[in-house]
Backbone as ProteinMPNN parsed JSONL, in Angstrom:
{"seq_chain_A": "XXXXXXXXXXXXXXXXXXXXXXXXXXXXXXXXXXXXXXXXXXXXXXXXXXXXXXXXXXXXXXXXXXXXXXXXXXXXXXXXXXXXXXXXXXXXXXXXXXXXXXXXXXXXXXXXXXXXXXXXXXXXXXXXXXXXXXXXXXXXXXXXXXXXXXXXXXXXXXXXXXXXXXXXXXXXXXXXXXXXXXXXXXXXXXXXXXXXXXXXXXXXXXXXXXXXXXXXXXXXXXXXXXX", "coords_chain_A": {"N_chain_A": [[97.265, 91.331, 66.487], [95.787, 92.001, 69.583], [93.878, 94.772, 70.898], [94.411, 95.325, 73.719], [96.984, 94.104, 73.907], [98.464, 95.706, 72.146], [98.297, 98.241, 73.366], [99.644, 97.689, 75.774], [102.162, 97.022, 74.765], [103.021, 99.476, 73.618], [103.054, 101.139, 75.901], [104.997, 99.859, 77.369], [107.345, 100.191, 75.893], [107.778, 102.879, 75.493], [107.895, 106.297, 76.75], [105.945, 108.845, 78.357], [106.418, 111.967, 76.948], [107.492, 115.306, 76.009], [107.458, 116.814, 72.894], [110.088, 118.762, 71.363], [109.372, 121.131, 69.897], [106.748, 121.476, 70.491], [105.878, 121.853, 73.342], [103.504, 121.934, 74.697], [102.159, 119.604, 74.299], [101.865, 116.102, 75.069], [103.313, 112.99, 74.41], [103.485, 109.432, 73.841], [106.652, 108.4, 73.539], [109.65, 107.059, 72.049], [112.621, 106.638, 73.837], [115.023, 105.368, 73.644], [116.187, 104.143, 70.841], [117.057, 101.612, 69.823], [116.243, 99.237, 71.408], [113.445, 99.403, 71.028], [113.101, 99.2, 68.212], [114.128, 96.655, 67.838], [112.347, 95.125, 69.382], [110.003, 95.676, 67.995], [110.599, 94.509, 65.557], [110.437, 91.839, 66.241], [107.677, 91.72, 66.8], [106.835, 92.428, 64.258], [107.514, 90.188, 62.757], [105.713, 88.415, 63.864], [103.179, 89.571, 63.639], [102.961, 91.082, 61.334], [103.548, 93.847, 61.35], [104.267, 97.367, 60.814], [107.449, 99.211, 60.844], [108.271, 101.115, 63.86], [107.331, 103.926, 63.37], [105.531, 105.578, 64.574], [106.445, 106.148, 67.093], [108.028, 108.349, 67.307], [108.475, 111.874, 67.274], [108.311, 113.267, 64.486], [109.894, 115.736, 62.335], [108.094, 116.975, 60.456], [105.518, 116.467, 61.519], [105.735, 117.794, 63.994], [106.053, 120.442, 63.089], [103.599, 120.941, 61.741], [101.863, 120.658, 63.931], [102.744, 122.767, 65.572], [102.083, 124.987, 63.982], [99.248, 124.807, 63.956], [98.63, 125.052, 66.665], [99.519, 127.623, 67.117], [98.017, 129.082, 65.33], [95.068, 128.679, 65.647], [92.74, 129.313, 64.335], [92.857, 128.264, 61.814], [91.814, 125.704, 61.828], [89.686, 125.708, 63.534], [86.456, 124.679, 64.38], [86.219, 123.077, 62.145], [86.316, 120.158, 59.924], [88.846, 117.77, 60.105], [91.293, 115.854, 58.534], [93.891, 113.788, 59.286], [96.466, 112.496, 57.617], [98.403, 109.503, 57.357], [99.045, 109.433, 60.116], [100.69, 108.569, 62.21], [101.917, 108.799, 65.47], [100.077, 110.731, 66.042], [100.475, 113.508, 66.473], [99.904, 115.93, 64.999], [97.185, 115.62, 64.598], [96.216, 115.642, 67.213], [96.958, 118.227, 67.93], [95.271, 119.641, 66.208], [92.767, 118.978, 67.291], [93.078, 120.136, 69.833], [93.179, 122.756, 69.033], [90.6, 123.32, 68.428], [89.171, 122.038, 66.378], [86.239, 120.775, 64.785], [85.9, 118.041, 64.408], [88.159, 115.292, 64.204], [89.904, 113.094, 62.173], [92.179, 110.574, 62.45], [94.314, 108.929, 60.426], [95.958, 105.924, 59.637], [97.764, 103.173, 58.341], [98.975, 101.405, 59.99], [98.27, 99.383, 62.683], [99.355, 99.646, 65.265], [100.086, 102.33, 65.297], [97.575, 103.54, 65.288], [96.636, 102.772, 67.778], [98.532, 104.078, 69.329], [97.833, 106.721, 68.674], [95.33, 106.854, 69.926], [96.043, 106.439, 72.647], [97.752, 108.655, 72.996], [95.996, 110.757, 72.495], [94.389, 110.528, 74.749], [96.26, 111.225, 76.729], [96.385, 113.925, 76.265], [93.886, 114.9, 76.645], [91.953, 114.979, 74.593], [89.696, 114.003, 71.932], [89.849, 111.703, 69.314], [88.893, 110.357, 66.129], [89.793, 107.259, 64.806], [91.232, 105.632, 61.958], [91.99, 102.878, 59.967], [92.07, 102.431, 57.256], [93.413, 102.057, 53.927], [93.762, 104.851, 52.415], [94.763, 105.653, 49.999], [94.084, 103.785, 48.217], [91.374, 103.705, 47.781], [88.0, 104.88, 48.442], [87.279, 107.705, 50.576], [86.493, 107.371, 54.092], [83.079, 106.752, 55.139], [81.149, 109.607, 55.711], [83.327, 111.216, 55.757], [83.891, 112.181, 53.282], [84.44, 114.69, 52.286], [86.623, 116.267, 53.706], [87.477, 119.298, 55.376], [90.025, 120.191, 55.991], [93.177, 118.825, 55.299], [95.903, 117.116, 56.609], [99.358, 116.347, 56.368], [102.369, 114.98, 57.271], [105.868, 114.602, 56.758], [105.921, 112.802, 54.443], [107.428, 112.362, 52.227], [109.72, 110.817, 52.197], [110.29, 108.45, 50.973], [110.593, 107.073, 47.748], [108.586, 105.519, 46.427], [106.362, 105.837, 48.131], [106.002, 108.644, 48.078], [105.359, 108.965, 45.378], [102.823, 107.906, 45.301], [101.415, 109.322, 47.258], [101.585, 112.117, 46.735], [100.016, 112.748, 44.315], [97.516, 112.063, 45.396], [97.186, 113.89, 47.513], [97.072, 116.247, 46.017], [94.696, 115.788, 44.669], [92.901, 115.956, 46.796], [93.136, 118.662, 47.374], [92.161, 119.722, 44.974], [89.566, 118.925, 45.241], [88.623, 120.693, 47.036], [89.596, 120.871, 49.645], [91.659, 122.355, 52.201], [94.925, 121.723, 52.017], [97.611, 120.83, 53.877], [100.979, 120.227, 54.008], [103.837, 119.092, 55.582], [107.39, 119.242, 55.513], [110.803, 118.328, 55.993], [112.787, 118.729, 54.059], [113.036, 116.281, 52.675], [114.096, 113.629, 50.439], [112.339, 113.202, 48.322], [110.6, 115.299, 48.021], [108.424, 117.09, 45.952], [109.985, 118.863, 43.68], [109.275, 120.06, 41.294], [106.679, 120.896, 41.718], [107.051, 122.89, 43.59], [108.457, 124.725, 42.027], [106.538, 125.384, 40.124], [104.671, 126.683, 41.607], [102.514, 125.377, 42.681], [102.89, 124.251, 45.107], [103.211, 125.843, 48.007], [105.16, 127.467, 50.435], [104.051, 128.12, 53.665], [104.82, 128.431, 56.233], [107.729, 128.176, 58.31], [109.906, 126.282, 60.347], [112.433, 125.721, 62.801], [113.171, 122.678, 63.809], [113.709, 120.754, 66.687], [115.458, 117.675, 66.702], [116.13, 114.106, 66.962], [119.234, 112.466, 67.151], [119.122, 109.79, 66.958], [117.341, 109.092, 64.991], [117.529, 110.967, 62.986], [119.869, 112.817, 60.883], [120.769, 115.179, 61.849], [120.726, 117.617, 64.515], [118.821, 119.556, 64.461], [116.201, 120.363, 62.217], [115.364, 122.278, 59.461], [112.133, 122.974, 58.693], [109.475, 123.077, 56.498], [106.089, 124.114, 56.262], [103.87, 123.412, 53.836], [101.345, 124.525, 51.531], [99.053, 123.019, 49.341], [98.141, 124.238, 46.213], [95.656, 124.987, 43.783], [95.39, 125.883, 40.463]], "CA_chain_A": [[97.473, 91.808, 67.85], [94.6, 92.581, 70.187], [94.082, 96.13, 71.388], [95.156, 95.35, 74.983], [98.388, 93.805, 73.635], [99.072, 96.877, 71.527], [98.429, 99.283, 74.392], [100.7, 97.284, 76.7], [103.431, 97.111, 74.038], [103.398, 100.886, 73.519], [103.368, 101.65, 77.226], [106.227, 99.221, 77.848], [108.511, 100.58, 75.113], [107.85, 104.334, 75.353], [107.604, 107.066, 77.956], [105.302, 110.119, 78.049], [107.418, 113.021, 76.8], [107.016, 116.492, 75.294], [108.311, 117.156, 71.754], [110.777, 120.031, 71.561], [108.706, 122.288, 69.304], [105.362, 121.561, 70.975], [105.889, 121.422, 74.744], [102.137, 121.85, 75.216], [101.622, 118.278, 74.037], [102.571, 114.952, 75.621], [103.155, 111.805, 73.566], [104.278, 108.249, 74.136], [107.777, 108.472, 72.618], [110.798, 106.2, 72.317], [113.8, 107.36, 74.314], [116.186, 104.59, 73.206], [115.61, 103.602, 69.625], [117.434, 100.243, 69.48], [115.349, 98.202, 71.954], [112.114, 99.484, 70.434], [113.126, 98.65, 66.859], [114.318, 95.212, 67.966], [111.091, 94.555, 69.848], [109.016, 95.777, 66.928], [110.925, 93.51, 64.553], [109.833, 90.594, 66.723], [106.238, 91.845, 66.553], [106.647, 92.432, 62.811], [107.548, 88.8, 62.32], [104.546, 87.704, 64.38], [101.884, 90.207, 63.355], [102.976, 91.845, 60.098], [103.479, 95.267, 61.682], [105.223, 98.298, 60.232], [108.41, 99.759, 61.806], [107.57, 101.984, 64.823], [107.419, 105.344, 63.059], [104.611, 106.267, 65.47], [107.067, 106.388, 68.398], [108.916, 109.5, 67.206], [107.839, 113.124, 66.85], [109.067, 113.641, 63.302], [109.87, 117.19, 62.129], [106.882, 117.441, 59.782], [104.405, 116.454, 62.463], [105.917, 118.882, 64.958], [105.809, 121.728, 62.425], [102.157, 121.082, 61.56], [101.251, 120.877, 65.237], [103.08, 124.122, 66.01], [101.279, 125.923, 63.192], [97.847, 124.767, 64.38], [98.535, 125.591, 68.022], [99.73, 129.073, 67.045], [96.969, 129.688, 64.499], [93.935, 127.753, 65.765], [91.661, 129.674, 63.408], [92.986, 127.456, 60.604], [91.03, 124.474, 61.93], [88.593, 125.83, 64.502], [85.119, 124.39, 63.875], [86.281, 122.399, 60.853], [86.631, 118.726, 59.898], [90.27, 117.635, 59.811], [91.812, 114.522, 58.272], [95.342, 113.667, 59.42], [96.875, 111.35, 56.817], [99.644, 108.909, 57.86], [99.07, 110.208, 61.359], [101.704, 108.134, 63.159], [101.469, 108.918, 66.856], [98.934, 111.628, 66.121], [100.786, 114.826, 67.012], [99.171, 117.013, 64.331], [95.76, 115.393, 64.851], [95.948, 116.118, 68.576], [97.031, 119.686, 67.895], [94.043, 120.122, 65.576], [91.693, 118.873, 68.281], [93.336, 121.153, 70.854], [92.927, 124.058, 68.426], [89.165, 123.536, 68.304], [88.528, 121.409, 65.221], [84.95, 120.16, 65.11], [86.153, 116.606, 64.475], [89.468, 114.956, 63.657], [90.109, 111.702, 61.803], [93.58, 110.194, 62.347], [94.39, 107.77, 59.539], [97.248, 105.272, 59.447], [97.537, 101.755, 58.047], [99.631, 100.623, 61.038], [97.387, 99.325, 63.848], [100.031, 100.179, 66.446], [99.992, 103.792, 65.226], [96.226, 103.935, 65.696], [96.573, 102.634, 69.229], [99.314, 105.191, 69.867], [96.987, 107.915, 68.549], [94.309, 106.797, 70.963], [96.71, 106.669, 73.924], [98.245, 110.027, 73.041], [94.833, 111.637, 72.64], [94.015, 110.489, 76.156], [97.234, 112.008, 77.491], [96.182, 115.353, 76.017], [92.518, 115.274, 76.944], [91.163, 115.234, 73.391], [89.095, 112.829, 71.311], [90.074, 111.526, 67.884], [88.403, 109.163, 65.452], [90.925, 106.641, 64.12], [90.847, 104.877, 60.76], [93.107, 102.12, 59.438], [91.91, 102.166, 55.821], [94.393, 102.589, 52.987], [93.006, 105.866, 51.683], [95.309, 105.82, 48.658], [93.568, 102.744, 47.343], [89.916, 103.66, 47.727], [87.248, 106.068, 48.829], [87.386, 108.155, 51.956], [85.482, 106.734, 54.942], [81.753, 107.349, 55.157], [81.074, 110.793, 56.55], [84.565, 111.99, 55.61], [84.145, 112.304, 51.854], [84.897, 116.049, 51.958], [87.238, 116.952, 54.844], [87.834, 120.687, 55.068], [91.469, 120.323, 56.15], [93.951, 117.585, 55.239], [97.256, 117.294, 57.126], [100.284, 115.254, 56.057], [103.737, 115.318, 57.642], [106.946, 113.636, 56.482], [105.45, 111.747, 53.536], [108.255, 112.381, 51.013], [111.006, 110.198, 52.504], [110.433, 107.243, 50.171], [110.175, 107.356, 46.372], [107.309, 104.88, 46.118], [105.289, 106.47, 48.902], [105.773, 109.99, 47.548], [104.708, 108.848, 44.076], [101.408, 107.629, 45.523], [100.784, 110.297, 48.147], [101.517, 113.47, 46.168], [98.797, 112.917, 43.508], [96.337, 111.977, 46.268], [97.049, 115.176, 48.199], [96.609, 117.226, 45.028], [93.275, 115.51, 44.436], [92.156, 116.509, 47.935], [93.093, 120.116, 47.182], [91.26, 119.981, 43.848], [88.202, 118.678, 45.722], [88.213, 121.819, 47.862], [90.187, 120.871, 50.977], [92.931, 123.024, 52.465], [95.87, 120.628, 52.215], [98.868, 121.292, 54.461], [101.973, 119.16, 54.013], [105.085, 119.574, 56.184], [108.525, 118.436, 55.065], [112.092, 118.882, 56.387], [113.772, 118.576, 52.989], [113.218, 114.881, 52.297], [114.64, 113.459, 49.093], [111.327, 113.11, 47.264], [109.734, 116.476, 47.957], [108.283, 117.365, 44.517], [110.562, 120.168, 43.352], [108.551, 120.672, 40.17], [105.495, 121.564, 42.264], [107.541, 124.142, 44.176], [108.8, 125.648, 40.938], [105.32, 125.822, 39.427], [103.812, 127.43, 42.522], [101.422, 124.565, 43.213], [103.248, 123.95, 46.486], [103.675, 127.123, 48.541], [105.524, 127.462, 51.846], [103.26, 129.063, 54.457], [105.481, 128.585, 57.533], [108.974, 127.423, 58.422], [110.324, 126.117, 61.74], [113.629, 124.945, 63.113], [112.602, 121.655, 64.674], [114.672, 119.874, 67.364], [115.31, 116.279, 66.311], [116.957, 113.137, 67.672], [120.279, 111.833, 66.347], [118.793, 108.379, 66.81], [116.55, 108.862, 63.776], [117.857, 111.992, 61.996], [121.307, 113.052, 60.771], [121.038, 116.501, 62.387], [120.027, 117.888, 65.768], [117.705, 120.429, 64.109], [115.854, 120.322, 60.799], [114.486, 123.347, 58.969], [110.952, 122.26, 58.212], [108.453, 123.947, 55.915], [104.7, 123.702, 56.067], [103.436, 123.821, 52.504], [99.951, 124.358, 51.157], [98.819, 122.685, 47.951], [97.283, 125.205, 45.539], [95.134, 124.571, 42.475], [95.086, 127.01, 39.568]], "C_chain_A": [[96.178, 92.408, 68.38], [94.921, 93.967, 70.715], [94.791, 96.164, 72.729], [96.637, 95.056, 74.796], [99.104, 95.019, 73.071], [99.283, 97.988, 72.544], [99.57, 98.947, 75.352], [102.071, 97.4, 76.043], [103.92, 98.553, 73.981], [103.815, 101.436, 74.879], [104.676, 101.074, 77.764], [107.464, 99.779, 77.162], [108.626, 102.08, 74.876], [107.666, 104.981, 76.72], [106.85, 108.327, 77.535], [106.344, 111.239, 78.042], [106.819, 114.148, 75.973], [107.95, 116.802, 74.13], [108.877, 118.567, 71.89], [110.054, 121.256, 71.042], [107.3, 122.497, 69.844], [105.294, 121.1, 72.428], [104.511, 121.386, 75.379], [101.573, 120.443, 75.138], [102.498, 117.201, 74.674], [102.262, 113.731, 74.771], [103.937, 110.64, 74.153], [105.395, 108.172, 73.096], [108.874, 107.514, 73.04], [111.966, 107.058, 72.778], [115.091, 106.634, 73.958], [115.732, 103.761, 72.023], [115.882, 102.108, 69.443], [116.522, 99.184, 70.093], [113.965, 98.216, 71.323], [112.105, 98.862, 69.045], [113.318, 97.133, 66.889], [113.015, 94.529, 68.384], [110.047, 94.577, 68.739], [109.316, 94.796, 65.803], [110.371, 92.15, 64.955], [108.329, 90.602, 66.477], [105.948, 91.816, 65.055], [106.608, 91.007, 62.279], [106.257, 88.063, 62.706], [103.229, 88.25, 63.843], [101.864, 91.029, 62.06], [102.896, 93.344, 60.31], [104.531, 96.074, 60.933], [106.288, 98.668, 61.272], [107.743, 100.837, 62.661], [107.741, 103.476, 64.553], [106.567, 106.182, 64.009], [105.269, 106.688, 66.779], [107.996, 107.592, 68.405], [108.129, 110.714, 66.727], [108.65, 113.684, 65.69], [108.924, 115.132, 63.031], [108.593, 117.7, 61.468], [105.687, 117.498, 60.703], [104.516, 117.569, 63.483], [105.61, 120.238, 64.334], [104.318, 121.962, 62.205], [101.468, 121.38, 62.887], [101.51, 122.28, 65.743], [102.228, 125.164, 65.28], [99.845, 125.97, 63.706], [97.674, 125.315, 65.795], [98.692, 127.108, 68.025], [98.626, 129.783, 66.277], [95.728, 128.789, 64.518], [92.786, 128.073, 64.818], [91.722, 128.863, 62.114], [92.071, 126.238, 60.633], [89.815, 124.596, 62.835], [87.237, 125.606, 63.828], [85.077, 123.595, 62.592], [86.56, 120.899, 61.018], [88.052, 118.552, 59.382], [90.614, 116.16, 59.63], [93.329, 114.572, 58.382], [95.764, 112.375, 58.745], [98.232, 110.843, 57.291], [99.984, 109.529, 59.205], [100.167, 109.789, 62.322], [101.165, 108.16, 64.575], [100.416, 109.971, 67.08], [99.223, 113.049, 66.553], [99.992, 115.937, 66.342], [97.665, 116.856, 64.511], [95.374, 115.906, 66.232], [95.998, 117.633, 68.629], [95.775, 120.28, 67.26], [92.875, 120.079, 66.547], [91.846, 119.924, 69.377], [93.012, 122.55, 70.334], [91.453, 124.305, 68.16], [88.512, 122.979, 67.069], [87.23, 120.733, 65.653], [85.085, 118.648, 65.249], [87.46, 116.326, 63.75], [89.533, 113.457, 63.395], [91.601, 111.461, 61.639], [93.663, 108.89, 61.572], [95.815, 107.237, 59.468], [96.975, 103.787, 59.211], [98.175, 100.843, 59.088], [98.732, 100.572, 62.275], [98.041, 99.811, 65.133], [99.964, 101.702, 66.46], [98.617, 104.263, 65.682], [96.054, 103.814, 67.207], [97.362, 103.747, 69.904], [98.532, 106.494, 69.787], [95.966, 107.971, 69.679], [94.91, 107.068, 72.341], [97.171, 108.117, 74.059], [97.112, 111.039, 73.153], [94.384, 111.688, 74.091], [94.955, 111.291, 77.028], [96.964, 113.505, 77.39], [94.738, 115.802, 76.181], [91.668, 115.62, 75.743], [90.634, 113.911, 72.862], [89.378, 112.827, 69.819], [89.267, 110.324, 67.4], [89.582, 108.571, 64.699], [90.419, 105.742, 62.996], [92.076, 104.188, 60.194], [93.008, 101.808, 57.963], [93.097, 102.716, 55.03], [93.673, 103.58, 52.083], [93.535, 106.078, 50.267], [94.697, 104.831, 47.682], [92.06, 102.697, 47.236], [89.29, 104.954, 48.179], [87.557, 106.457, 50.271], [86.282, 107.512, 52.789], [84.154, 107.468, 54.898], [81.698, 108.495, 56.155], [82.283, 111.694, 56.444], [84.9, 112.216, 54.139], [84.72, 113.674, 51.476], [85.481, 116.734, 53.192], [87.64, 118.365, 54.447], [89.333, 120.938, 55.128], [92.094, 118.943, 56.055], [95.381, 117.901, 55.661], [98.113, 116.094, 56.751], [101.699, 115.704, 56.393], [104.705, 114.21, 57.284], [106.488, 112.482, 55.59], [106.299, 111.647, 52.272], [109.616, 111.73, 51.232], [111.298, 108.981, 51.631], [109.868, 107.501, 48.777], [108.794, 106.784, 46.068], [106.153, 105.532, 46.846], [104.972, 107.85, 48.349], [105.029, 109.936, 46.218], [103.225, 108.564, 44.212], [100.707, 108.754, 46.286], [100.592, 111.655, 47.478], [100.294, 113.648, 45.269], [97.529, 112.892, 44.358], [96.119, 113.291, 47.017], [96.558, 116.259, 47.235], [95.126, 117.017, 44.713], [92.418, 116.07, 45.563], [92.048, 118.027, 47.809], [92.137, 120.488, 46.06], [89.803, 119.782, 44.241], [87.74, 119.758, 46.702], [88.802, 121.868, 49.254], [91.399, 121.805, 51.024], [93.917, 121.929, 52.848], [97.204, 121.202, 52.667], [99.807, 120.103, 54.592], [103.279, 119.724, 54.565], [106.227, 118.642, 55.82], [109.838, 119.113, 55.459], [113.182, 118.702, 55.328], [114.063, 117.141, 52.642], [113.541, 114.77, 50.802], [113.589, 113.563, 48.003], [110.26, 114.191, 47.353], [109.634, 116.905, 46.494], [108.74, 118.768, 44.132], [109.825, 120.853, 42.21], [107.291, 121.396, 40.646], [105.874, 122.862, 42.965], [107.815, 125.171, 43.079], [107.563, 126.203, 40.253], [104.401, 126.661, 40.305], [102.647, 126.644, 43.066], [101.656, 124.171, 44.672], [103.903, 125.202, 47.055], [103.984, 127.002, 50.027], [104.725, 128.529, 52.585], [103.845, 129.269, 55.849], [106.759, 127.758, 57.512], [109.421, 127.427, 59.873], [111.662, 125.396, 61.791], [113.235, 123.946, 64.19], [113.713, 120.84, 65.349], [114.397, 118.417, 66.987], [116.25, 115.405, 67.135], [117.975, 112.534, 66.715], [120.005, 110.348, 66.142], [118.078, 108.104, 65.5], [116.807, 109.899, 62.684], [119.369, 112.18, 61.962], [121.716, 114.429, 61.287], [120.267, 116.682, 63.686], [118.839, 118.818, 65.572], [117.457, 120.299, 62.611], [114.96, 121.505, 60.464], [113.328, 122.689, 58.229], [109.904, 123.254, 57.733], [107.082, 123.294, 56.009], [104.261, 124.283, 54.736], [101.927, 123.68, 52.375], [99.888, 124.026, 49.671], [97.81, 123.653, 47.35], [96.867, 124.673, 44.179], [94.82, 125.809, 41.659], [95.396, 126.603, 38.131]], "O_chain_A": [[95.545, 93.224, 67.71], [96.081, 94.302, 70.951], [95.71, 96.966, 72.89], [97.472, 95.682, 75.447], [100.225, 95.327, 73.475], [100.346, 98.608, 72.572], [100.368, 99.817, 75.702], [103.034, 97.824, 76.682], [105.087, 98.83, 74.259], [104.828, 102.127, 74.985], [105.378, 101.734, 78.529], [108.53, 99.841, 77.775], [109.499, 102.512, 74.123], [107.33, 104.321, 77.704], [107.096, 108.836, 76.442], [107.064, 111.429, 79.021], [105.787, 113.983, 75.324], [109.138, 117.034, 74.357], [108.237, 119.453, 72.456], [110.107, 122.316, 71.667], [106.722, 123.57, 69.676], [104.707, 120.057, 72.714], [104.355, 120.864, 76.483], [100.611, 120.12, 75.835], [103.712, 117.364, 74.801], [101.105, 113.463, 74.448], [104.921, 110.831, 74.868], [105.137, 107.913, 71.92], [109.02, 107.192, 74.219], [112.263, 108.089, 72.174], [116.159, 107.247, 73.974], [114.985, 102.795, 72.177], [115.009, 101.394, 68.95], [116.06, 98.301, 69.37], [113.373, 97.159, 71.105], [111.208, 98.083, 68.722], [112.745, 96.412, 66.071], [112.628, 93.502, 67.826], [109.297, 93.616, 68.563], [108.393, 94.298, 65.157], [109.891, 91.395, 64.109], [107.768, 89.615, 66.002], [104.942, 91.252, 64.625], [105.766, 90.668, 61.447], [105.775, 87.203, 61.969], [102.281, 87.498, 63.617], [100.833, 91.615, 61.73], [102.246, 94.045, 59.534], [105.545, 95.541, 60.482], [106.066, 98.464, 62.465], [106.746, 101.42, 62.236], [108.239, 104.21, 65.407], [106.849, 107.361, 64.224], [104.709, 107.507, 67.508], [108.682, 107.837, 69.398], [107.236, 110.6, 65.888], [109.567, 114.481, 65.89], [107.938, 115.74, 63.449], [108.061, 118.736, 61.865], [104.922, 118.462, 60.677], [103.524, 118.22, 63.809], [104.983, 121.087, 64.967], [103.822, 123.061, 62.453], [100.597, 122.247, 62.962], [100.609, 122.924, 66.282], [101.719, 126.103, 65.892], [99.284, 127.052, 63.874], [96.674, 125.971, 66.087], [98.076, 127.799, 68.836], [98.332, 130.949, 66.54], [95.382, 128.199, 63.494], [91.955, 127.212, 64.53], [90.728, 128.787, 61.391], [91.603, 125.786, 59.588], [88.996, 123.679, 62.897], [86.911, 126.257, 62.835], [84.01, 123.445, 61.997], [86.975, 120.434, 62.081], [88.421, 119.114, 58.351], [90.269, 115.324, 60.465], [93.981, 115.318, 57.651], [95.462, 111.285, 59.231], [99.119, 111.641, 57.596], [101.069, 110.077, 59.401], [100.55, 110.581, 63.182], [100.096, 107.618, 64.856], [99.904, 110.103, 68.191], [98.301, 113.751, 66.968], [99.454, 116.805, 67.03], [96.944, 117.851, 64.571], [94.327, 116.532, 66.398], [95.175, 118.259, 69.296], [95.271, 121.305, 67.719], [92.087, 121.021, 66.624], [90.864, 120.532, 69.8], [92.618, 123.427, 71.103], [91.084, 125.391, 67.71], [87.405, 123.391, 66.725], [87.139, 120.187, 66.753], [84.451, 118.044, 66.114], [87.824, 117.026, 62.805], [89.252, 112.649, 64.28], [92.232, 112.078, 60.781], [93.141, 107.865, 62.012], [96.763, 107.997, 59.266], [96.065, 103.214, 59.809], [97.943, 99.635, 59.073], [98.453, 101.616, 62.865], [97.354, 100.338, 66.009], [99.801, 102.303, 67.522], [98.503, 105.269, 66.383], [95.406, 104.651, 67.836], [96.932, 104.299, 70.917], [98.559, 107.29, 70.725], [95.77, 109.012, 70.306], [94.351, 107.841, 73.119], [97.001, 108.733, 75.112], [97.251, 112.06, 73.827], [94.039, 112.751, 74.607], [94.517, 111.964, 77.961], [97.274, 114.262, 78.309], [94.404, 116.95, 75.891], [90.765, 116.451, 75.836], [91.065, 112.839, 73.285], [89.17, 113.833, 69.14], [88.995, 109.396, 68.162], [90.303, 109.3, 64.018], [89.33, 105.171, 63.073], [93.096, 104.836, 59.961], [93.785, 101.0, 57.455], [93.706, 103.713, 55.417], [93.047, 103.188, 51.098], [92.828, 106.627, 49.422], [94.778, 105.014, 46.467], [91.511, 101.756, 46.663], [89.953, 105.986, 48.287], [88.029, 105.647, 51.068], [85.239, 107.144, 52.247], [84.113, 108.673, 54.649], [82.144, 108.368, 57.296], [82.283, 112.806, 56.972], [86.063, 112.421, 53.79], [85.407, 113.801, 50.463], [84.892, 117.696, 53.686], [88.087, 118.603, 53.325], [89.856, 121.79, 54.41], [91.599, 117.993, 56.661], [95.998, 118.832, 55.143], [97.65, 114.955, 56.808], [102.175, 116.705, 55.856], [104.415, 113.03, 57.477], [106.653, 111.316, 55.949], [105.936, 110.927, 51.341], [110.572, 112.054, 50.528], [112.442, 108.533, 51.561], [108.79, 108.079, 48.638], [107.936, 107.475, 45.52], [105.091, 105.759, 46.266], [103.804, 108.194, 48.169], [104.162, 110.771, 45.958], [102.442, 108.936, 43.338], [99.559, 109.093, 45.999], [99.542, 112.278, 47.638], [99.574, 114.632, 45.442], [96.576, 113.617, 44.074], [94.984, 113.752, 47.14], [95.725, 117.089, 47.6], [94.391, 117.984, 44.514], [91.334, 116.599, 45.318], [91.002, 118.609, 48.098], [91.387, 121.457, 46.176], [88.907, 120.388, 43.653], [86.593, 119.739, 47.148], [88.538, 122.818, 49.99], [92.076, 122.015, 50.017], [93.763, 121.282, 53.883], [97.848, 121.96, 51.941], [99.467, 119.096, 55.212], [103.775, 120.732, 54.062], [106.073, 117.421, 55.813], [109.987, 120.323, 55.287], [114.357, 118.543, 55.66], [115.206, 116.796, 52.343], [113.293, 115.688, 50.021], [113.897, 113.965, 46.881], [109.156, 114.031, 46.832], [110.666, 117.071, 45.845], [107.985, 119.735, 44.243], [109.754, 122.081, 42.158], [106.882, 122.391, 40.048], [105.11, 123.827, 42.941], [107.446, 126.339, 43.199], [107.543, 127.365, 39.846], [103.459, 127.279, 39.81], [101.856, 127.18, 43.842], [100.719, 123.803, 45.38], [105.001, 125.581, 46.649], [103.166, 126.494, 50.793], [104.717, 129.695, 52.191], [103.425, 130.173, 56.571], [106.86, 126.767, 56.789], [109.329, 128.448, 60.554], [111.976, 124.57, 60.934], [112.995, 124.317, 65.338], [114.573, 120.291, 64.66], [113.246, 117.981, 66.957], [117.063, 115.909, 67.91], [117.63, 112.138, 65.601], [120.586, 109.72, 65.257], [118.19, 107.008, 64.95], [116.342, 109.722, 61.557], [120.074, 111.763, 62.88], [122.882, 114.809, 61.176], [119.279, 115.99, 63.932], [117.946, 118.868, 66.417], [118.396, 120.143, 61.831], [113.927, 121.713, 61.1], [113.524, 121.947, 57.267], [109.5, 124.155, 58.468], [106.941, 122.08, 55.855], [104.279, 125.498, 54.538], [101.309, 122.833, 53.02], [100.561, 124.647, 48.849], [96.738, 123.865, 47.918], [97.639, 123.989, 43.507], [94.074, 126.682, 42.102], [95.213, 127.4, 37.211]]}, "name": "protein", "num_of_chains": 1, "seq": "XXXXXXXXXXXXXXXXXXXXXXXXXXXXXXXXXXXXXXXXXXXXXXXXXXXXXXXXXXXXXXXXXXXXXXXXXXXXXXXXXXXXXXXXXXXXXXXXXXXXXXXXXXXXXXXXXXXXXXXXXXXXXXXXXXXXXXXXXXXXXXXXXXXXXXXXXXXXXXXXXXXXXXXXXXXXXXXXXXXXXXXXXXXXXXXXXXXXXXXXXXXXXXXXXXXXXXXXXXXXXXXXXXX"}
């Protein structure tokens, strides 16, 4: 899919809206899930695209964004990597909070286009990257990000098994790693018990019945600790 096609697709199937926990931000979001998923399935068949996770403000992303908007000192003047960025809500919040530079990473090309469109809606600039960071080195110039953000990455067993060790490696390399989760099935309970995963904030996040089983999800922002 060419970039103009992707931009037109996103604009046709979403509307600019404000997530419930972060009304300061505007994102291209799906308001009726069924037509979007059907349309994306057609695109998936044609272009090998992922499902449109980028079109929803998931609880983890909203919680991370809220934390950064409320405590901008966490990222001000720093380099920030947003992993599995989706539509870019936490990356945009980091930029709004004064991060020196923000890299939004996602393997879905539609998500990267959504990040770019959403950044424009909010008057910020992001660098986007489609590399699979779990399978190789970090991009040139980003070998040592000071902050790593990851929201809603524990919903799938296989993904969690790959992502959790990678996030711990980033923490061991010296980054402040913040991971937000609304109680997904594969949140590593052993890391909570050992103290390697510490809750630093908790939010009640408004959600959509179209994609969640509750209207609100209690969502923790965790920090990975090394000791």
